[in-house]
ZAVO-842118 format. One record per atom (N, C-alpha, C): residue number from 1; atom name; x, y, z; residue in one letter. Coordinates in nm, 3 decimals. Layout:
<rs>
   resi   name      east     north        up   resn
    NUM     CA         X         Y         Z      A
...
</rs>
This chain:
<rs>
   resi   name      east     north        up   resn
      1      N    -0.203     1.313     0.549      X
      1     CA    -0.273     1.395     0.629      X
      1      C    -0.423     1.352     0.667      X
      2      N    -0.465     1.364     0.720      X
      2     CA    -0.644     1.350     0.746      X
      2      C    -0.656     1.198     0.708      X
      3      N    -0.748     1.180     0.637      X
      3     CA    -0.763     1.068     0.619      X
      3      C    -0.681     1.028     0.464      X
      4      N    -0.615     1.087     0.443      X
      4     CA    -0.537     1.053     0.317      X
      4      C    -0.462     0.908     0.318      X
      5      N    -0.430     0.842     0.427      X
      5     CA    -0.383     0.705     0.426      X
      5      C    -0.519     0.614     0.372      X
      6      N    -0.644     0.632     0.397      X
      6     CA    -0.694     0.542     0.356      X
      6      C    -0.741     0.487     0.197      X
      7      N    -0.760     0.631     0.106      X
      7     CA    -0.752     0.587    -0.019      X
      7      C    -0.612     0.519    -0.076      X
      8      N    -0.513     0.576    -0.005      X
      8     CA    -0.371     0.558    -0.060      X
      8      C    -0.344     0.402    -0.035      X
      9      N    -0.437     0.326     0.094      X
      9     CA    -0.416     0.208     0.120      X
      9      C    -0.490     0.138     0.041      X
     10      N    -0.616     0.186    -0.002      X
     10     CA    -0.705     0.085    -0.092      X
     10      C    -0.629     0.123    -0.242      X
     11      N    -0.577     0.174    -0.270      X
     11     CA    -0.524     0.231    -0.387      X
     11      C    -0.427     0.109    -0.395      X
     12      N    -0.297     0.076    -0.331      X
     12     CA    -0.243     0.000    -0.322      X
     12      C    -0.278    -0.143    -0.312      X
     13      N    -0.374    -0.162    -0.244      X
     13     CA    -0.431    -0.308    -0.202      X
     13      C    -0.474    -0.362    -0.321      X
     14      N    -0.588    -0.234    -0.386      X
     14     CA    -0.617    -0.296    -0.538      X
     14      C    -0.524    -0.312    -0.620      X
     15      N    -0.395    -0.251    -0.636      X
     15     CA    -0.299    -0.262    -0.725      X
     15      C    -0.242    -0.378    -0.719      X
     16      N    -0.218    -0.406    -0.613      X
     16     CA    -0.147    -0.541    -0.566      X
     16      C    -0.224    -0.670    -0.567      X
     17      N    -0.370    -0.658    -0.545      X
     17     CA    -0.450    -0.744    -0.556      X
     17      C    -0.426    -0.829    -0.397      X
     18      N    -0.427    -0.756    -0.319      X
     18     CA    -0.416    -0.781    -0.175      X
     18      C    -0.529    -0.722    -0.069      X
     19      N    -0.528    -0.792     0.059      X
     19     CA    -0.634    -0.713     0.116      X
     19      C    -0.579    -0.700     0.262      X
     20      N    -0.656    -0.605     0.360      X
     20     CA    -0.591    -0.633     0.466      X
     20      C    -0.585    -0.773     0.570      X
     21      N    -0.637    -0.850     0.525      X
     21     CA    -0.622    -0.961     0.589      X
     21      C    -0.514    -1.027     0.556      X
     22      N    -0.452    -0.995     0.457      X
     22     CA    -0.336    -1.062     0.397      X
     22      C    -0.232    -1.030     0.467      X
     23      N    -0.210    -0.928     0.558      X
     23     CA    -0.121    -0.850     0.557      X
     23      C    -0.108    -0.870     0.747      X
     24      N     0.012    -0.917     0.773      X
     24     CA     0.095    -0.952     0.893      X
     24      C     0.135    -0.873     1.009      X
     25      N     0.153    -0.738     0.933      X
     25     CA     0.165    -0.600     1.019      X
     25      C     0.110    -0.500     0.920      X
     26      N     0.037    -0.396     1.007      X
     26     CA    -0.026    -0.268     0.949      X
     26      C     0.035    -0.171     0.970      X
     27      N     0.118    -0.065     0.911      X
     27     CA     0.207     0.048     0.990      X
     27      C     0.123     0.166     0.925      X
     28      N     0.077     0.244     1.033      X
     28     CA    -0.025     0.378     0.999      X
     28      C     0.042     0.466     1.077      X
     29      N     0.144     0.557     1.021      X
     29     CA     0.279     0.640     1.032      X
     29      C     0.215     0.774     1.047      X
     30      N     0.127     0.772     1.132      X
     30     CA     0.055     0.909     1.198      X
     30      C     0.088     0.960     1.314      X
     31      N     0.101     1.116     1.322      X
     31     CA     0.135     1.155     1.461      X
     31      C     0.015     1.173     1.556      X
     32      N    -0.093     1.166     1.529      X
     32     CA    -0.209     1.210     1.643      X
     32      C    -0.281     1.062     1.627      X
     33      N    -0.314     1.031     1.754      X
     33     CA    -0.380     0.898     1.779      X
     33      C    -0.542     0.927     1.720      X
     34      N    -0.595     1.028     1.737      X
     34     CA    -0.738     1.021     1.663      X
     34      C    -0.723     1.049     1.542      X
     35      N    -0.616     1.069     1.433      X
     35     CA    -0.595     1.035     1.282      X
     35      C    -0.582     0.893     1.277      X
     36      N    -0.524     0.842     1.337      X
     36     CA    -0.502     0.691     1.338      X
     36      C    -0.652     0.598     1.367      X
     37      N    -0.710     0.623     1.466      X
     37     CA    -0.851     0.577     1.500      X
     37      C    -0.948     0.587     1.366      X
     38      N    -0.940     0.734     1.315      X
     38     CA    -1.039     0.762     1.195      X
     38      C    -0.971     0.699     1.067      X
     39      N    -0.857     0.642     1.065      X
     39     CA    -0.815     0.605     0.955      X
     39      C    -0.857     0.481     0.970      X
     40      N    -0.815     0.379     1.053      X
     40     CA    -0.821     0.240     1.069      X
     40      C    -0.986     0.214     1.083      X
     41      N    -1.069     0.292     1.152      X
     41     CA    -1.218     0.265     1.140      X
     41      C    -1.256     0.264     0.972      X
     42      N    -1.208     0.365     0.908      X
     42     CA    -1.262     0.353     0.795      X
     42      C    -1.218     0.258     0.701      X
     43      N    -1.116     0.222     0.738      X
     43     CA    -1.032     0.097     0.696      X
     43      C    -1.117    -0.040     0.725      X
     44      N    -1.167    -0.058     0.823      X
     44     CA    -1.264    -0.148     0.907      X
     44      C    -1.191    -0.246     0.958      X
     45      N    -1.060    -0.169     1.041      X
     45     CA    -1.009    -0.233     1.145      X
     45      C    -1.006    -0.201     1.284      X
     46      N    -0.991    -0.331     1.370      X
     46     CA    -1.068    -0.278     1.486      X
     46      C    -0.952    -0.229     1.544      X
     47      N    -0.996    -0.157     1.640      X
     47     CA    -0.909    -0.025     1.745      X
     47      C    -0.778    -0.128     1.801      X
     48      N    -0.806    -0.217     1.832      X
     48     CA    -0.663    -0.314     1.898      X
     48      C    -0.630    -0.427     1.818      X
     49      N    -0.651    -0.406     1.682      X
     49     CA    -0.563    -0.533     1.580      X
     49      C    -0.429    -0.508     1.638      X
     50      N    -0.395    -0.607     1.675      X
     50     CA    -0.271    -0.635     1.713      X
     50      C    -0.171    -0.623     1.582      X
     51      N    -0.217    -0.641     1.485      X
     51     CA    -0.101    -0.606     1.375      X
     51      C    -0.100    -0.479     1.338      X
     52      N    -0.165    -0.382     1.401      X
     52     CA    -0.143    -0.252     1.378      X
     52      C    -0.045    -0.154     1.458      X
     53      N     0.069    -0.104     1.436      X
     53     CA     0.186    -0.035     1.435      X
     53      C     0.230    -0.087     1.568      X
     54      N     0.289    -0.235     1.582      X
     54     CA     0.332    -0.313     1.650      X
     54      C     0.460    -0.254     1.740      X
     55      N     0.525    -0.139     1.665      X
     55     CA     0.633    -0.105     1.715      X
     55      C     0.618     0.020     1.777      X
     56      N     0.468     0.044     1.728      X
     56     CA     0.455     0.218     1.758      X
     56      C     0.376     0.310     1.675      X
     57      N     0.430     0.326     1.575      X
     57     CA     0.441     0.431     1.472      X
     57      C     0.509     0.549     1.508      X
     58      N     0.435     0.642     1.459      X
     58     CA     0.513     0.798     1.457      X
     58      C     0.486     0.841     1.600      X
     59      N     0.361     0.817     1.634      X
     59     CA     0.347     0.880     1.816      X
     59      C     0.454     0.814     1.898      X
     60      N     0.498     0.680     1.871      X
     60     CA     0.567     0.611     1.960      X
     60      C     0.738     0.667     1.926      X
     61      N     0.741     0.722     1.798      X
     61     CA     0.867     0.739     1.790      X
     61      C     0.940     0.880     1.830      X
     62      N     0.821     0.979     1.901      X
     62     CA     0.835     1.095     1.911      X
     62      C     0.830     1.209     1.780      X
     63      N     0.789     1.152     1.613      X
     63     CA     0.805     1.230     1.545      X
     63      C     0.954     1.292     1.514      X
     64      N     0.972     1.414     1.481      X
     64     CA     0.917     1.431     1.348      X
     64      C     0.881     1.317     1.239      X
     65      N     0.789     1.345     1.150      X
     65     CA     0.746     1.236     1.082      X
     65      C     0.888     1.181     0.956      X
     66      N     0.979     1.280     0.918      X
     66     CA     1.070     1.233     0.844      X
     66      C     1.174     1.155     0.956      X
     67      N     1.164     1.176     1.057      X
     67     CA     1.279     1.057     1.154      X
     67      C     1.246     0.963     1.161      X
     68      N     1.099     0.938     1.175      X
     68     CA     1.027     0.836     1.207      X
     68      C     1.030     0.734     1.088      X
     69      N     0.996     0.789     0.987      X
     69     CA     0.999     0.759     0.810      X
     69      C     1.146     0.677     0.793      X
     70      N     1.272     0.734     0.851      X
     70     CA     1.394     0.693     0.801      X
     70      C     1.421     0.579     0.903      X
     71      N     1.350     0.581     1.060      X
     71     CA     1.424     0.461     1.131      X
     71      C     1.334     0.327     1.078      X
     72      N     1.214     0.353     1.047      X
     72     CA     1.138     0.243     0.978      X
     72      C     1.178     0.199     0.811      X
     73      N     1.267     0.311     0.737      X
     73     CA     1.316     0.242     0.623      X
     73      C     1.465     0.173     0.671      X
     74      N     1.510     0.232     0.757      X
     74     CA     1.644     0.170     0.844      X
     74      C     1.594     0.002     0.874      X
     75      N     1.504     0.001     0.912      X
     75     CA     1.451    -0.130     0.974      X
     75      C     1.412    -0.216     0.847      X
     76      N     1.395    -0.187     0.774      X
     76     CA     1.360    -0.268     0.652      X
     76      C     1.460    -0.298     0.595      X
     77      N     1.576    -0.188     0.571      X
     77     CA     1.724    -0.239     0.501      X
     77      C     1.778    -0.325     0.613      X
     78      N     1.761    -0.315     0.764      X
     78     CA     1.836    -0.397     0.860      X
     78      C     1.779    -0.518     0.817      X
     79      N     1.683    -0.557     0.800      X
     79     CA     1.591    -0.682     0.799      X
     79      C     1.635    -0.743     0.679      X
     80      N     1.658    -0.659     0.573      X
     80     CA     1.723    -0.741     0.433      X
     80      C     1.861    -0.748     0.423      X
     81      N     1.932    -0.730     0.553      X
     81     CA     2.099    -0.748     0.567      X
     81      C     2.147    -0.622     0.462      X
     82      N     2.079    -0.506     0.448      X
     82     CA     2.151    -0.409     0.408      X
     82      C     2.182    -0.304     0.487      X
     83      N     2.333    -0.364     0.545      X
     83     CA     2.336    -0.285     0.668      X
     83      C     2.413    -0.157     0.630      X
     84      N     2.458    -0.127     0.496      X
     84     CA     2.520     0.018     0.501      X
     84      C     2.388     0.091     0.470      X
     85      N     2.337     0.063     0.414      X
     85     CA     2.157     0.159     0.387      X
     85      C     2.104     0.155     0.505      X
     86      N     2.090     0.095     0.611      X
     86     CA     2.049     0.056     0.741      X
     86      C     2.114     0.176     0.827      X
     87      N     2.238     0.165     0.839      X
     87     CA     2.327     0.276     0.887      X
     87      C     2.274     0.405     0.842      X
     88      N     2.307     0.460     0.727      X
     88     CA     2.282     0.547     0.678      X
     88      C     2.101     0.615     0.731      X
     89      N     2.021     0.533     0.739      X
     89     CA     1.891     0.539     0.763      X
     89      C     1.860     0.587     0.913      X
     90      N     1.927     0.509     1.013      X
     90     CA     1.931     0.516     1.121      X
     90      C     2.000     0.692     1.160      X
     91      N     2.121     0.703     1.086      X
     91     CA     2.200     0.797     1.129      X
     91      C     2.106     0.934     1.065      X
     92      N     2.015     0.916     0.986      X
     92     CA     1.894     1.041     0.981      X
     92      C     1.829     1.062     1.026      X
     93      N     1.772     0.909     1.112      X
     93     CA     1.683     0.937     1.187      X
     93      C     1.710     1.013     1.330      X
     94      N     1.858     0.966     1.341      X
     94     CA     1.897     1.047     1.473      X
     94      C     1.946     1.173     1.452      X
     95      N     1.963     1.225     1.351      X
     95     CA     2.015     1.370     1.323      X
     95      C     1.894     1.429     1.337      X
     96      N     1.763     1.401     1.256      X
     96     CA     1.624     1.435     1.264      X
     96      C     1.561     1.459     1.404      X
     97      N     1.576     1.350     1.482      X
     97     CA     1.533     1.367     1.632      X
     97      C     1.639     1.372     1.714      X
     98      N     1.710     1.403     1.760      X
     98     CA     1.824     1.368     1.860      X
     98      C     1.836     1.299     2.000      X
     99      N     1.701     1.378     2.025      X
     99     CA     1.622     1.341     2.173      X
     99      C     1.457     1.276     2.149      X
    100      N     1.417     1.234     2.072      X
    100     CA     1.327     1.149     2.022      X
    100      C     1.300     1.033     2.128      X
    101      N     1.185     0.962     2.125      X
    101     CA     1.152     0.874     2.209      X
    101      C     1.239     0.741     2.156      X
    102      N     1.248     0.722     2.010      X
    102     CA     1.277     0.626     1.981      X
    102      C     1.392     0.642     1.895      X
    103      N     1.480     0.732     1.935      X
    103     CA     1.658     0.753     1.923      X
    103      C     1.732     0.657     2.005      X
    104      N     1.704     0.605     2.126      X
    104     CA     1.774     0.503     2.187      X
    104      C     1.806     0.364     2.112      X
    105      N     1.685     0.341     2.049      X
    105     CA     1.641     0.217     1.968      X
    105      C     1.744     0.230     1.818      X
    106      N     1.695     0.371     1.757      X
    106     CA     1.814     0.426     1.648      X
    106      C     1.953     0.400     1.681      X
    107      N     2.012     0.421     1.772      X
    107     CA     2.156     0.458     1.815      X
    107      C     2.188     0.296     1.831      X
    108      N     2.105     0.239     1.932      X
    108     CA     2.107     0.052     1.875      X
    108      C     2.123     0.000     1.762      X
    109      N     2.027    -0.024     1.678      X
    109     CA     2.036    -0.056     1.570      X
    109      C     2.146     0.036     1.463      X
    110      N     2.205     0.141     1.491      X
    110     CA     2.278     0.204     1.425      X
    110      C     2.397     0.107     1.476      X
    111      N     2.458     0.099     1.579      X
    111     CA     2.583     0.034     1.614      X
    111      C     2.574    -0.088     1.555      X
    112      N     2.458    -0.194     1.597      X
    112     CA     2.437    -0.306     1.499      X
    112      C     2.481    -0.327     1.375      X
    113      N     2.409    -0.217     1.281      X
    113     CA     2.437    -0.225     1.165      X
    113      C     2.608    -0.211     1.118      X
    114      N     2.653    -0.077     1.197      X
    114     CA     2.785    -0.086     1.172      X
    114      C     2.851    -0.220     1.229      X
    115      N     2.842    -0.295     1.302      X
    115     CA     2.893    -0.400     1.370      X
    115      C     2.956    -0.490     1.286      X
    116      N     2.814    -0.521     1.209      X
    116     CA     2.784    -0.607     1.063      X
    116      C     2.855    -0.575     0.966      X
    117      N     2.942    -0.433     0.980      X
    117     CA     3.010    -0.372     0.857      X
    117      C     3.124    -0.409     0.888      X
    118      N     3.172    -0.420     1.023      X
    118     CA     3.294    -0.477     1.090      X
    118      C     3.356    -0.306     1.107      X
    119      N     3.244    -0.262     1.116      X
    119     CA     3.313    -0.070     1.160      X
    119      C     3.320    -0.133     1.336      X
    120      N     3.386    -0.187     1.381      X
    120     CA     3.353    -0.222     1.549      X
    120      C     3.399    -0.074     1.613      X
    121      N     3.491    -0.002     1.588      X
    121     CA     3.524     0.126     1.652      X
    121      C     3.398     0.223     1.659      X
    122      N     3.363     0.257     1.524      X
    122     CA     3.244     0.330     1.511      X
    122      C     3.105     0.270     1.604      X
    123      N     3.096     0.174     1.576      X
    123     CA     2.989     0.095     1.660      X
    123      C     2.993     0.126     1.808      X
    124      N     3.135     0.104     1.854      X
    124     CA     3.170     0.117     1.989      X
    124      C     3.115     0.264     2.077      X
    125      N     3.133     0.329     1.950      X
    125     CA     3.133     0.523     1.948      X
    125      C     2.978     0.562     1.992      X
    126      N     2.918     0.476     1.880      X
    126     CA     2.757     0.495     1.888      X
    126      C     2.673     0.432     2.023      X
    127      N     2.755     0.337     2.109      X
    127     CA     2.699     0.261     2.189      X
    127      C     2.707     0.352     2.321      X
    128      N     2.829     0.405     2.319      X
    128     CA     2.893     0.517     2.431      X
    128      C     2.796     0.622     2.423      X
    129      N     2.754     0.660     2.296      X
    129     CA     2.655     0.783     2.303      X
    129      C     2.511     0.727     2.394      X
    130      N     2.487     0.621     2.309      X
    130     CA     2.369     0.584     2.383      X
    130      C     2.360     0.541     2.541      X
    131      N     2.470     0.488     2.595      X
    131     CA     2.515     0.474     2.723      X
    131      C     2.456     0.639     2.793      X
    132      N     2.564     0.710     2.727      X
    132     CA     2.580     0.849     2.792      X
    132      C     2.427     0.899     2.808      X
    133      N     2.396     0.922     2.681      X
    133     CA     2.275     1.008     2.662      X
    133      C     2.158     0.925     2.717      X
    134      N     2.129     0.841     2.721      X
    134     CA     1.967     0.740     2.761      X
    134      C     2.046     0.628     2.832      X
    135      N     2.064     0.655     2.932      X
    135     CA     2.129     0.534     3.050      X
    135      C     2.054     0.447     3.106      X
    136      N     1.902     0.480     3.139      X
    136     CA     1.821     0.430     3.157      X
    136      C     1.742     0.350     3.060      X
    137      N     1.770     0.354     2.905      X
    137     CA     1.652     0.313     2.827      X
    137      C     1.743     0.151     2.801      X
    138      N     1.638     0.085     2.763      X
    138     CA     1.619    -0.057     2.718      X
    138      C     1.746    -0.064     2.649      X
    139      N     1.781     0.000     2.555      X
    139     CA     1.828    -0.016     2.430      X
    139      C     2.001     0.026     2.495      X
    140      N     2.009     0.086     2.605      X
    140     CA     2.145     0.142     2.679      X
    140      C     2.179    -0.018     2.748      X
    141      N     2.080    -0.106     2.801      X
    141     CA     2.114    -0.202     2.889      X
    141      C     2.155    -0.337     2.786      X
    142      N     2.070    -0.318     2.657      X
    142     CA     2.119    -0.410     2.553      X
    142      C     2.238    -0.356     2.482      X
    143      N     2.280    -0.252     2.445      X
    143     CA     2.426    -0.219     2.429      X
    143      C     2.566    -0.232     2.531      X
    144      N     2.511    -0.204     2.670      X
    144     CA     2.586    -0.278     2.755      X
    144      C     2.613    -0.426     2.737      X
    145      N     2.504    -0.476     2.715      X
    145     CA     2.552    -0.645     2.723      X
    145      C     2.604    -0.678     2.570      X
    146      N     2.590    -0.611     2.472      X
    146     CA     2.666    -0.647     2.370      X
    146      C     2.778    -0.619     2.387      X
    147      N     2.841    -0.502     2.462      X
    147     CA     2.952    -0.487     2.482      X
    147      C     3.014    -0.604     2.551      X
    148      N     2.990    -0.609     2.645      X
    148     CA     2.994    -0.713     2.803      X
    148      C     3.028    -0.860     2.665      X
    149      N     2.969    -0.905     2.607      X
    149     CA     2.965    -1.043     2.510      X
    149      C     3.108    -1.023     2.420      X
    150      N     3.101    -0.917     2.345      X
    150     CA     3.229    -0.891     2.290      X
    150      C     3.365    -0.900     2.340      X
    151      N     3.345    -0.883     2.485      X
    151     CA     3.473    -0.866     2.578      X
    151      C     3.533    -0.744     2.578      X
    152      N     3.449    -0.659     2.539      X
    152     CA     3.493    -0.514     2.560      X
    152      C     3.454    -0.451     2.690      X
    153      N     3.554    -0.393     2.734      X
    153     CA     3.553    -0.314     2.881      X
    153      C     3.487    -0.182     2.860      X
    154      N     3.422    -0.110     2.923      X
    154     CA     3.344     0.018     2.907      X
    154      C     3.512     0.110     2.960      X
    155      N     3.531     0.170     2.878      X
    155     CA     3.606     0.319     2.842      X
    155      C     3.560     0.402     2.909      X
    156      N     3.652     0.510     2.913      X
    156     CA     3.645     0.663     2.943      X
    156      C     3.535     0.717     2.902      X
    157      N     3.523     0.682     2.735      X
    157     CA     3.361     0.773     2.682      X
    157      C     3.252     0.713     2.699      X
    158      N     3.266     0.589     2.779      X
    158     CA     3.132     0.516     2.762      X
    158      C     3.115     0.543     2.929      X
    159      N     3.055     0.600     3.016      X
    159     CA     3.036     0.604     3.129      X
    159      C     2.940     0.464     3.199      X
    160      N     2.985     0.449     3.299      X
    160     CA     2.914     0.306     3.362      X
    160      C     2.777     0.378     3.402      X
</rs>
């Protein structure tokens, strides 16, 4: 909270012998824009640094903090191809913020993780919920495309 991320960032950078210019992505997972700006300015970052929260951070995720944290941990597991852990974290994010701004993305990614684990039926259930609850979202459009590519038809549990 407050400026807490500033000394925490400085401490971990010193410990790892890295600096902010070494970073490709900088995530500052805070709920209020004023706090993000105060921290980035203390760290010497430009307000429009393209490395800063490229996927939106906590503000875009619709908070609560625990949900956004679970989503980002899920992303890390997904990218490392640990789909079991990724699925678990995406599900926690969804449970904590079932109507959050990033929930459609969490549902899409949960379905992809489940499909990677060969749990096709469960993935279809997740995508059906995504299409039903967030029909106009980009994530729902992508879920429909994945279902079409797999030769699946939209069933009664998946509204058109």
